Backbone as CSV, one residue per row, in Angstrom:
resi,resn,N_x,N_y,N_z,CA_x,CA_y,CA_z,C_x,C_y,C_z
1,UNK,0.534,-1.415,0.109,-0.009,-0.100,0.061,0.683,1.414,-0.103
2,UNK,0.383,2.106,-0.914,1.523,3.342,-1.194,0.725,4.415,-0.677
3,UNK,2.310,5.500,0.349,1.465,6.358,0.795,2.250,7.435,0.108
4,UNK,0.693,8.441,0.171,1.016,9.659,-0.841,0.776,10.592,0.131
5,UNK,1.935,11.607,0.320,1.588,13.098,1.036,0.693,13.842,0.189
6,UNK,-0.099,14.371,0.991,-0.732,15.835,0.415,0.120,16.937,0.575
7,UNK,-0.231,18.079,-0.845,0.514,18.956,-0.280,-0.779,20.059,-0.982
8,UNK,-1.707,20.870,-0.153,-2.810,21.539,-0.440,-2.455,22.856,-0.259
9,UNK,-2.273,23.247,-1.349,-2.225,24.793,-1.816,-3.144,25.822,-2.111
10,UNK,-2.962,26.973,-1.416,-3.875,28.242,-0.868,-3.025,29.035,-1.084
11,UNK,-3.244,29.917,-2.039,-2.568,31.484,-2.360,-1.109,31.266,-1.970
12,UNK,-0.759,30.503,-2.596,0.422,29.847,-2.920,1.057,29.535,-1.545
13,UNK,0.405,29.136,-0.780,1.511,27.864,0.794,0.516,27.001,0.358
14,UNK,1.555,26.434,1.766,1.086,24.838,1.842,0.285,24.891,3.014
15,UNK,-1.101,24.128,3.017,-2.097,24.735,4.030,-2.597,23.200,4.334
16,UNK,-3.585,23.240,5.171,-4.492,22.346,5.473,-5.593,22.947,6.133
17,UNK,-6.742,22.409,5.752,-7.952,22.711,6.280,-8.740,21.748,7.012
18,UNK,-9.471,21.730,8.008,-10.168,21.149,8.587,-11.938,20.902,8.357
19,UNK,-12.140,19.552,7.787,-13.304,19.388,7.308,-13.409,19.882,6.153
20,UNK,-12.415,20.291,5.379,-12.848,21.613,4.345,-12.894,23.018,4.658
21,UNK,-13.230,23.379,5.654,-13.634,24.711,5.815,-12.526,25.608,5.630
22,UNK,-12.842,26.523,4.666,-12.001,27.364,4.438,-11.496,27.947,5.519
23,UNK,-12.137,28.537,6.254,-11.822,29.588,7.751,-11.020,28.692,8.508
24,UNK,-11.153,27.588,8.609,-10.154,26.592,9.444,-9.058,26.153,8.984
25,UNK,-8.299,27.259,8.426,-7.033,26.917,7.801,-5.612,26.818,8.556
26,UNK,-4.578,25.656,8.349,-3.499,25.739,9.239,-2.581,26.261,7.909
27,UNK,-1.770,26.980,8.003,-0.702,27.317,7.496,0.693,26.674,7.328
28,UNK,1.258,25.726,6.991,2.044,24.693,7.552,3.547,25.362,6.596
29,UNK,3.525,26.223,5.186,4.674,26.254,5.013,4.142,27.149,3.861
30,UNK,5.493,28.082,3.937,5.594,29.135,2.774,5.850,29.094,1.395
31,UNK,6.656,27.556,1.744,7.591,27.041,0.295,7.044,26.089,-0.166
32,UNK,5.722,25.538,-0.957,5.573,24.310,-1.303,6.602,23.567,-2.088
33,UNK,7.073,24.295,-2.815,8.127,23.465,-3.466,8.986,22.404,-2.670
34,UNK,9.580,23.430,-1.801,10.409,22.680,-0.739,9.743,21.402,-0.082
35,UNK,8.475,21.440,0.348,7.903,20.851,1.328,7.811,19.260,0.470
36,UNK,7.128,19.836,-1.321,7.350,18.230,-1.955,8.874,17.596,-2.463
37,UNK,9.952,18.407,-2.378,11.367,17.852,-2.393,11.565,17.324,-0.773
38,UNK,11.102,17.911,0.094,11.362,17.330,1.556,10.757,15.772,1.577
39,UNK,9.664,15.547,1.207,8.661,14.344,1.029,9.479,13.496,0.192
40,UNK,9.851,13.637,-1.050,10.528,12.972,-1.718,11.719,12.355,-1.425
41,UNK,12.660,13.162,-0.429,13.496,12.791,0.084,13.415,12.071,1.165
42,UNK,11.925,12.123,1.736,12.095,11.197,2.768,11.532,9.885,2.132
43,UNK,11.605,9.491,0.953,10.816,8.326,0.683,9.702,8.368,-0.269
44,UNK,8.732,9.188,-0.415,7.508,9.369,-1.300,7.991,8.952,-2.568
45,UNK,6.739,7.982,-2.982,7.106,7.987,-4.522,6.248,8.408,-5.364
46,UNK,4.622,9.029,-4.534,4.118,9.706,-5.618,3.692,11.141,-4.426
47,UNK,3.070,12.109,-5.040,2.730,13.545,-4.680,1.130,13.427,-4.872
48,UNK,0.672,14.062,-3.647,-0.921,14.635,-4.030,-1.295,16.092,-3.649
49,UNK,-1.395,16.871,-4.896,-1.335,18.164,-4.672,-2.907,18.490,-5.038
50,UNK,-3.705,19.592,-4.367,-5.008,20.124,-4.395,-4.656,21.825,-4.668
51,UNK,-5.346,22.239,-5.874,-5.305,23.653,-5.768,-6.627,24.113,-4.789
52,UNK,-6.666,24.406,-3.514,-7.529,24.811,-2.996,-8.058,26.024,-3.523
53,UNK,-7.509,27.070,-4.066,-8.193,28.230,-4.344,-9.375,27.424,-5.468
54,UNK,-8.500,26.946,-6.366,-9.162,26.755,-7.796,-10.552,25.379,-7.597
55,UNK,-10.255,24.551,-6.213,-11.663,24.267,-5.894,-12.829,24.869,-5.826
56,UNK,-12.494,25.948,-4.995,-13.481,26.822,-4.740,-13.927,27.546,-5.703
57,UNK,-12.784,28.314,-6.732,-13.437,29.036,-7.800,-14.234,28.463,-9.062
58,UNK,-13.865,27.133,-9.136,-14.157,26.602,-10.134,-13.311,26.604,-11.506
59,UNK,-11.877,27.322,-11.064,-11.228,26.907,-12.180,-9.912,27.334,-11.882
60,UNK,-8.833,27.000,-12.181,-6.939,26.565,-11.778,-6.779,27.903,-11.531
61,UNK,-6.206,28.325,-9.972,-5.617,29.412,-9.671,-4.181,29.346,-9.268
62,UNK,-3.820,27.909,-9.093,-2.795,27.636,-8.529,-1.596,26.854,-9.571
63,UNK,-1.736,26.673,-10.952,-1.139,26.104,-11.972,-0.079,25.996,-11.935
64,UNK,0.476,27.542,-12.213,1.628,27.465,-12.162,2.606,26.982,-11.074
65,UNK,2.173,27.076,-9.815,2.452,26.408,-8.926,2.685,25.131,-8.758
66,UNK,1.380,24.568,-9.166,1.655,22.849,-9.251,2.661,22.652,-10.569
67,UNK,2.577,23.003,-11.584,3.523,23.019,-12.569,5.157,23.097,-12.019
68,UNK,5.282,23.905,-11.091,6.527,23.843,-10.652,6.982,22.729,-10.155
69,UNK,6.169,22.667,-8.773,6.335,21.341,-7.861,6.554,20.191,-8.968
70,UNK,5.986,19.730,-10.018,5.483,19.044,-10.933,7.233,18.528,-11.294
71,UNK,7.645,19.280,-11.658,8.890,19.456,-12.610,10.320,19.393,-11.428
72,UNK,10.044,20.139,-10.645,10.905,19.706,-9.654,11.261,18.626,-8.396
73,UNK,10.173,17.723,-8.847,10.121,16.265,-8.226,10.533,14.914,-8.980
74,UNK,11.454,14.290,-8.931,11.570,12.967,-9.802,10.761,12.002,-9.589
75,UNK,9.245,12.174,-8.897,8.325,11.053,-8.743,6.998,12.029,-9.354
76,UNK,5.789,11.030,-9.631,4.995,11.425,-10.475,4.322,12.287,-9.385
77,UNK,3.466,13.291,-9.958,2.503,13.559,-8.539,0.783,14.128,-9.755
78,UNK,0.051,14.061,-8.637,-1.300,14.074,-9.361,-1.907,15.558,-8.817
79,UNK,-3.155,16.003,-9.378,-3.249,17.267,-9.070,-5.195,16.863,-9.145
80,UNK,-5.638,17.744,-8.427,-7.128,18.302,-8.288,-7.117,19.527,-7.573
81,UNK,-8.569,19.954,-8.039,-9.418,21.504,-7.383,-8.767,22.465,-8.981
82,UNK,-10.299,22.605,-9.107,-10.776,23.620,-10.355,-10.703,23.332,-11.406
83,UNK,-10.280,21.733,-11.893,-10.595,21.079,-13.367,-11.802,21.230,-13.691
84,UNK,-12.126,21.735,-14.835,-13.606,21.661,-15.333,-13.687,21.893,-16.912
85,UNK,-12.112,21.865,-17.382,-12.180,21.720,-19.009,-11.230,20.514,-19.431
86,UNK,-11.577,20.079,-20.775,-10.520,19.700,-21.243,-9.219,20.159,-21.382
87,UNK,-9.276,21.706,-22.022,-8.327,22.316,-21.788,-7.142,22.730,-20.537
88,UNK,-8.220,22.543,-19.321,-7.232,22.664,-17.938,-6.630,21.114,-17.888
89,UNK,-7.295,19.885,-18.341,-6.650,18.878,-18.462,-5.564,18.670,-19.204
90,UNK,-5.411,18.961,-20.740,-4.293,18.834,-21.295,-3.460,19.705,-20.879
91,UNK,-3.719,20.553,-20.483,-2.435,21.641,-20.051,-1.468,20.930,-18.700
92,UNK,-2.472,20.578,-17.775,-1.632,19.749,-16.623,-0.869,18.561,-17.169
93,UNK,-1.557,17.668,-18.065,-0.770,16.379,-18.169,0.366,16.420,-19.456
94,UNK,0.425,17.584,-20.323,1.601,18.219,-20.909,2.340,18.727,-20.860
95,UNK,2.596,19.410,-19.171,3.517,20.129,-18.335,4.029,19.570,-17.055
96,UNK,3.692,18.242,-16.606,4.812,17.377,-15.889,3.834,16.397,-14.630
97,UNK,2.612,16.978,-14.922,1.739,16.333,-14.313,1.371,14.773,-14.596
98,UNK,1.763,13.896,-13.946,1.055,12.447,-13.918,-0.317,12.374,-14.397
99,UNK,-1.200,12.701,-13.230,-2.679,12.091,-13.383,-3.252,13.303,-12.849
100,UNK,-4.972,13.434,-13.654,-5.400,14.716,-12.903,-6.539,14.074,-12.345
101,UNK,-6.983,14.479,-11.390,-8.395,14.548,-10.729,-9.607,15.046,-10.811
102,UNK,-10.153,14.377,-11.131,-11.628,15.248,-11.286,-12.673,14.870,-10.361
103,UNK,-13.524,15.735,-9.814,-14.524,15.589,-8.581,-15.507,16.491,-9.116
104,UNK,-15.645,17.466,-9.108,-16.592,17.989,-9.420,-17.455,18.124,-10.665
105,UNK,-16.253,18.035,-11.916,-16.510,18.119,-13.139,-16.944,16.315,-13.588
106,UNK,-16.585,15.515,-12.574,-17.131,13.882,-12.769,-18.742,13.723,-12.284
107,UNK,-18.908,14.860,-11.344,-20.706,14.490,-11.316,-21.208,15.890,-11.823
108,UNK,-20.929,17.111,-12.089,-21.761,17.477,-12.951,-21.819,17.536,-14.577
109,UNK,-20.428,16.975,-15.087,-20.111,16.853,-16.729,-19.563,15.850,-16.900
110,UNK,-20.592,14.680,-16.240,-19.981,13.252,-16.795,-19.167,12.783,-18.523
111,UNK,-19.737,13.620,-19.469,-19.369,13.651,-20.360,-17.821,14.045,-20.614
112,UNK,-17.577,15.066,-20.509,-16.255,15.737,-19.620,-15.125,14.321,-19.424
113,UNK,-15.496,13.754,-18.200,-14.824,12.633,-17.186,-14.868,11.319,-18.633
114,UNK,-15.953,11.108,-19.210,-15.720,10.310,-19.945,-14.876,10.132,-21.563
115,UNK,-15.096,11.724,-21.933,-14.031,12.259,-22.982,-12.870,11.865,-22.730
116,UNK,-12.317,12.644,-21.506,-11.273,12.478,-20.666,-10.351,11.417,-20.572
117,UNK,-11.283,10.510,-20.336,-10.899,8.546,-19.879,-10.149,8.227,-20.834
118,UNK,-11.116,8.544,-22.168,-10.592,8.276,-24.019,-9.368,8.362,-24.499
119,UNK,-9.481,10.177,-24.027,-8.373,10.603,-24.931,-7.001,10.554,-23.945
120,UNK,-7.079,10.304,-22.643,-6.071,10.062,-21.871,-5.632,9.152,-20.900
121,UNK,-5.865,8.194,-21.432,-6.031,6.318,-20.867,-5.248,6.141,-19.634
122,UNK,-5.409,5.645,-18.682,-4.716,5.683,-17.159,-3.822,6.940,-16.429
123,UNK,-4.517,8.234,-16.855,-3.896,9.251,-16.215,-5.233,10.382,-15.740
124,UNK,-6.561,9.768,-15.728,-7.843,10.406,-14.922,-8.019,9.311,-13.677
125,UNK,-8.240,10.336,-12.767,-8.740,9.576,-11.434,-9.687,10.146,-10.888
126,UNK,-10.508,9.364,-10.327,-11.981,9.921,-10.097,-11.949,10.178,-8.678
127,UNK,-12.248,11.622,-8.560,-12.395,12.182,-6.815,-13.303,12.039,-6.418
128,UNK,-13.249,11.299,-5.367,-14.885,11.070,-4.918,-14.986,11.179,-3.448
129,UNK,-15.843,12.316,-3.389,-15.570,13.270,-2.289,-17.005,13.014,-1.531
130,UNK,-17.091,12.504,-0.087,-18.918,12.537,0.491,-18.816,12.286,1.801
131,UNK,-19.963,13.662,1.823,-20.269,13.740,3.124,-21.197,13.244,3.931
132,UNK,-21.287,12.416,4.674,-22.908,11.982,5.128,-23.453,11.099,4.194
133,UNK,-22.648,10.164,3.280,-23.231,9.692,2.426,-23.209,10.300,0.750
134,UNK,-23.294,11.297,0.953,-23.349,11.549,-0.273,-22.182,12.228,-0.913
135,UNK,-22.438,12.325,-2.630,-21.073,13.158,-2.932,-21.447,14.463,-2.528
136,UNK,-20.230,15.445,-2.625,-19.725,16.561,-2.329,-19.090,17.213,-3.421
137,UNK,-19.456,18.222,-4.127,-18.712,19.092,-5.042,-18.405,20.435,-4.580
138,UNK,-17.593,21.383,-5.546,-17.375,22.623,-5.660,-16.638,23.003,-4.267
139,UNK,-15.303,22.214,-4.123,-14.525,22.608,-3.228,-15.094,22.150,-1.442
140,UNK,-16.168,20.902,-1.827,-16.690,20.467,-0.918,-17.706,21.649,0.002
141,UNK,-18.344,23.063,-0.585,-19.304,23.276,-0.519,-20.626,23.244,-0.235
142,UNK,-20.632,22.006,-1.349,-22.229,21.981,-1.868,-22.061,20.464,-1.864
143,UNK,-23.469,19.603,-1.221,-23.361,18.505,-1.289,-24.796,18.253,-2.142
144,UNK,-24.769,16.829,-2.676,-25.505,16.760,-4.126,-26.025,15.250,-3.327
145,UNK,-27.017,14.745,-4.064,-28.139,13.692,-3.774,-27.139,12.137,-4.139
146,UNK,-26.387,12.491,-5.161,-25.668,11.330,-5.391,-25.053,10.458,-4.569
147,UNK,-25.081,9.239,-4.773,-24.506,8.272,-4.226,-23.025,7.669,-4.497
148,UNK,-22.140,7.728,-3.776,-20.943,7.314,-4.258,-20.601,6.327,-4.801
149,UNK,-21.265,5.071,-4.333,-20.794,4.051,-5.008,-21.572,4.026,-6.220
150,UNK,-22.940,4.514,-6.522,-23.295,4.531,-7.830,-22.416,5.315,-9.311
151,UNK,-21.594,6.439,-8.102,-21.039,7.160,-8.927,-19.598,6.419,-9.449
152,UNK,-18.668,5.869,-8.258,-18.007,4.934,-8.499,-18.270,3.838,-9.791
153,UNK,-19.415,3.309,-9.384,-19.585,2.057,-10.491,-19.614,2.212,-12.233
154,UNK,-20.335,3.666,-11.542,-20.207,4.281,-13.425,-19.110,4.633,-14.333
155,UNK,-18.270,5.441,-13.221,-17.126,5.374,-14.168,-16.316,4.503,-14.094
156,UNK,-16.176,3.462,-13.431,-15.313,1.970,-13.494,-15.527,1.088,-14.777
157,UNK,-17.158,1.499,-14.937,-17.422,0.795,-16.705,-17.081,1.641,-17.360
158,UNK,-16.810,3.011,-17.264,-16.418,3.906,-18.589,-15.072,4.208,-18.548
159,UNK,-14.339,3.338,-17.776,-12.743,3.633,-17.661,-11.684,4.017,-16.891
160,UNK,-12.516,4.639,-16.064,-12.078,5.394,-15.051,-10.955,4.243,-13.934
161,UNK,-9.745,4.669,-13.827,-8.800,3.535,-13.162,-8.461,3.362,-12.254
162,UNK,-8.725,4.360,-11.270,-8.535,4.472,-10.044,-9.489,5.696,-9.361
163,UNK,-9.499,5.729,-7.932,-10.299,6.561,-7.397,-9.929,6.877,-6.171
164,UNK,-10.350,8.171,-5.708,-9.528,8.657,-4.627,-10.697,8.630,-3.205
165,UNK,-11.171,7.841,-2.659,-12.263,8.136,-1.983,-11.841,8.755,-0.318
166,UNK,-12.532,10.759,-0.133,-12.172,10.732,0.723,-13.668,11.309,1.833
167,UNK,-13.370,11.177,2.847,-14.549,11.026,3.720,-14.650,12.512,4.602
168,UNK,-15.377,13.531,4.370,-15.251,15.006,4.513,-15.055,15.482,6.094
169,UNK,-16.365,14.475,6.336,-16.402,14.798,8.216,-14.706,14.270,8.570
170,UNK,-14.258,13.445,8.248,-12.907,13.240,8.776,-11.599,13.718,8.231
171,UNK,-11.678,14.309,7.374,-9.990,14.995,6.965,-10.326,16.379,7.391
172,UNK,-8.673,16.242,7.740,-8.360,17.477,8.725,-8.403,17.082,10.262
173,UNK,-9.135,16.061,10.763,-9.469,15.926,11.740,-8.553,15.144,12.662
174,UNK,-7.628,14.173,12.108,-7.001,13.505,13.088,-7.544,12.585,13.868
175,UNK,-9.078,11.922,13.399,-9.993,11.341,13.913,-9.937,10.011,13.639
176,UNK,-9.120,9.429,12.772,-9.154,8.006,12.098,-9.873,8.245,11.066
177,UNK,-9.670,7.484,9.785,-10.017,7.142,8.774,-11.771,6.204,8.802
178,UNK,-12.516,6.655,7.555,-13.525,5.783,7.966,-13.619,4.641,7.328
179,UNK,-13.113,3.464,8.153,-13.069,1.887,7.164,-14.121,1.623,6.969
180,UNK,-15.134,1.599,7.652,-16.382,0.596,7.214,-16.879,1.361,5.541
181,UNK,-17.007,2.789,5.340,-17.314,3.187,4.239,-15.686,2.829,3.075
182,UNK,-14.817,3.032,3.407,-13.794,2.424,2.578,-13.906,0.890,2.248
183,UNK,-13.976,-0.173,3.264,-14.116,-1.205,2.795,-15.271,-1.921,1.752
184,UNK,-16.293,-0.606,2.225,-17.320,-1.107,1.180,-17.267,-0.563,-0.112
185,UNK,-16.603,0.818,-0.306,-16.385,1.116,-1.210,-15.160,0.382,-2.426
186,UNK,-14.149,-0.346,-1.578,-13.524,-0.826,-2.414,-14.342,-2.177,-2.765
187,UNK,-14.929,-2.942,-1.610,-15.475,-4.204,-1.979,-16.484,-3.922,-3.544
188,UNK,-17.257,-2.950,-3.881,-17.993,-2.649,-4.608,-17.072,-2.022,-5.946
189,UNK,-16.231,-1.427,-5.943,-15.783,-0.909,-6.918,-15.108,-1.578,-7.359
190,UNK,-14.691,-1.734,-9.202,-14.052,-2.675,-9.621,-12.420,-2.382,-10.125
191,UNK,-12.323,-1.065,-9.385,-10.921,-0.562,-9.581,-10.310,0.160,-8.424
192,UNK,-9.384,0.057,-8.065,-8.235,0.473,-7.145,-8.870,1.734,-6.078
193,UNK,-9.019,1.614,-4.672,-9.040,3.100,-4.097,-8.416,3.230,-3.088
194,UNK,-7.883,4.547,-3.557,-6.899,5.529,-2.853,-8.116,6.276,-1.167
195,UNK,-7.152,5.577,-0.168,-8.485,6.232,0.914,-7.372,7.547,1.245
196,UNK,-8.361,8.268,1.799,-7.963,10.032,2.043,-9.052,10.377,3.745
197,UNK,-8.316,10.771,4.279,-9.482,11.857,5.251,-9.268,11.135,7.036
198,UNK,-8.761,11.880,7.654,-8.733,11.604,9.052,-7.503,10.783,9.841
199,UNK,-6.451,10.303,9.048,-5.535,9.642,9.184,-4.816,9.915,10.340
200,UNK,-4.259,9.637,11.407,-3.967,9.963,12.744,-2.580,9.618,13.068
201,UNK,-2.341,7.854,13.235,-1.350,7.701,13.282,-0.798,6.390,12.605
202,UNK,0.167,5.848,13.095,0.504,4.535,12.236,0.283,3.417,12.314
203,UNK,-0.835,3.492,13.604,-1.950,2.231,13.866,-2.918,2.624,12.691
204,UNK,-3.602,3.599,12.385,-4.536,4.256,11.634,-3.882,3.630,10.254
205,UNK,-3.012,3.971,9.832,-2.237,3.288,8.417,-2.155,1.204,8.700
206,UNK,-1.802,1.228,9.771,-2.075,-0.399,9.536,-3.387,-0.899,9.667
207,UNK,-4.390,-0.320,10.282,-5.762,-0.661,9.731,-5.932,-1.044,8.412
208,UNK,-5.723,0.223,7.646,-5.946,0.485,6.912,-5.552,-0.875,5.324
209,UNK,-4.205,-1.021,5.934,-3.113,-1.842,5.049,-3.984,-3.225,5.228
210,UNK,-4.826,-3.280,6.564,-6.031,-4.848,5.966,-6.817,-4.938,5.157
211,UNK,-7.434,-3.538,4.421,-8.386,-3.483,3.396,-7.919,-3.719,1.987
212,UNK,-6.135,-3.964,1.877,-6.071,-4.026,0.932,-6.379,-4.930,-0.553
213,UNK,-6.526,-5.910,0.272,-7.246,-7.241,-0.318,-8.514,-6.840,-1.416
214,UNK,-8.866,-5.900,-0.259,-10.149,-5.737,-1.168,-10.370,-4.654,-2.174
215,UNK,-8.865,-3.793,-2.400,-8.781,-3.165,-3.529,-8.782,-1.604,-2.733
216,UNK,-8.024,-1.335,-1.627,-7.704,-0.221,-1.389,-5.693,-0.251,-1.710
217,UNK,-5.498,0.587,-2.254,-4.213,-0.049,-2.776,-3.237,1.407,-2.165
218,UNK,-3.835,2.331,-1.453,-3.124,3.201,-1.139,-3.742,4.557,-0.259
219,UNK,-2.880,5.357,0.469,-3.365,6.104,1.411,-2.770,7.354,1.247
220,UNK,-3.695,8.597,1.201,-3.227,10.175,1.160,-2.881,10.358,2.459
221,UNK,-1.897,11.028,2.863,-1.913,11.557,4.252,-1.494,13.301,4.521
222,UNK,-2.050,13.842,5.176,-1.760,15.543,5.061,-1.457,15.680,6.576
223,UNK,-2.276,16.052,7.352,-2.147,16.417,8.535,-1.019,15.894,9.425
224,UNK,-1.542,14.743,9.756,-0.597,13.831,10.639,0.978,13.878,10.120
225,UNK,1.080,14.105,8.741,2.735,14.465,8.516,3.601,15.593,8.851
226,UNK,2.731,16.816,8.762,2.875,18.037,8.785,2.970,18.212,10.668
227,UNK,2.207,17.811,11.223,2.432,17.899,12.653,3.299,16.909,13.329
228,UNK,3.431,16.301,12.558,4.592,15.240,13.178,4.458,13.990,13.710
229,UNK,3.003,13.528,13.751,2.426,12.179,14.311,2.724,11.343,13.397
230,UNK,2.931,11.457,12.562,3.750,10.133,11.206,4.664,10.283,11.058
231,UNK,5.617,9.526,11.300,6.660,10.022,10.202,7.078,8.979,9.091
232,UNK,7.015,9.326,7.954,6.789,9.370,6.931,8.198,8.277,6.485
233,UNK,9.084,8.208,6.686,10.032,7.100,6.519,9.764,5.918,7.257
234,UNK,9.299,6.017,8.582,8.643,4.561,9.303,7.421,4.323,8.878
235,UNK,6.216,5.078,8.551,5.131,4.775,7.372,5.479,3.851,6.667
236,UNK,6.310,4.299,5.673,6.277,3.425,4.114,7.227,2.324,4.518
237,UNK,8.345,2.421,5.663,8.781,0.966,5.960,7.567,0.263,6.319
238,UNK,6.493,0.194,7.045,5.290,-0.266,7.673,4.660,-0.924,6.708
239,UNK,4.501,0.263,5.614,3.218,-0.124,4.914,3.518,-0.483,3.327
240,UNK,4.974,-0.101,2.714,5.138,-0.361,1.426,6.133,-1.846,1.322
241,UNK,6.222,-2.285,2.315,7.193,-3.354,2.548,6.300,-5.001,2.412
């Protein structure tokens, strides 16, 4: 199971939000490029970037910074947040980003999702963000009536190769992952699931590793790394071997 450090970008800085609340922000570093290099030096084999400004505004805001990060590290990066057009998808994929994550667009413009999957096979990830059992969009500011499992099954049937499942109520809280929801998602989905939200300790990671046979192939870790609650090198040694 791969560990993927999260680098959330807002106003050019590396930050974390609690439960997606833009008014509950913690600034961790003024230099996200240096943060990316540090995680790679500690063994990260993949990085998760989020343009929080873009997610909120519905258009890429931190794209230049995203590209700088992608070009500054020797490992693949994925990016989500504010990606609503094929032009943006193409820009990222042609400028150093390995995978593009579609969240709101996957819900509100499924035609874009399906076209992107066909045009860029293996490079489109479904960002499935859930609050109280329903899919949330627009930087988590809007909760829809859509069932996450239904969206996952539809996306998989159309060629999406991987999904990231985030429990918004756990994200940035250090309250532990929603193991039950992750197990259900992995068990029902025919594609690998990356877990996100609530990771607080090495024991959380070890519990998640038990879901690997169901199809949980990785985990995104944010606040616990920045606070020092989890040591990345130790976690990699435990989970990736």
